[in-house]
Phi, psi and omega in degrees: 000319182292334176293315176295320177299322179298316178297315181291330176300337179244026175052037176070017182296338177194161174292167182304325181291349179296343180266351190301300180300320184287343181265001181279160175311127181095345181282156185291344176242031183305126180089001185299333182298345178272356185265169172058032181078013177100121179250157178248124188250025173227175193295151177129351173256125187229128174287154179235131180238148172285177185290348175269358178087016180271135177292124181242351181162194182208160175239144176234132183233139173218159177126340178243201174289168178304313182294321177297322176298315178298311179300321181290316179298319179296314179297321181297316181296317181292328184291342179267008172079035176241185179248166186257356182230155176280168180291000000 
């Protein structure tokens, strides 16, 4: 749930892993994962857009490796007949 929440906190601008490098020491968002009740800054949170390019939600997946979580989140988002990118 926190991976999807992370994506929605930024209106779907990027998947949860999009914060990883920026949240590391020296990054412009260092420590952001401690805000908003806890954000997740590694893979598994994927934004979902409708066919007009509007952000409509997110899916969050955990339980595998980071790459497995990313792959599963992407497959889940695609399976509901939406797109993974904005217009």
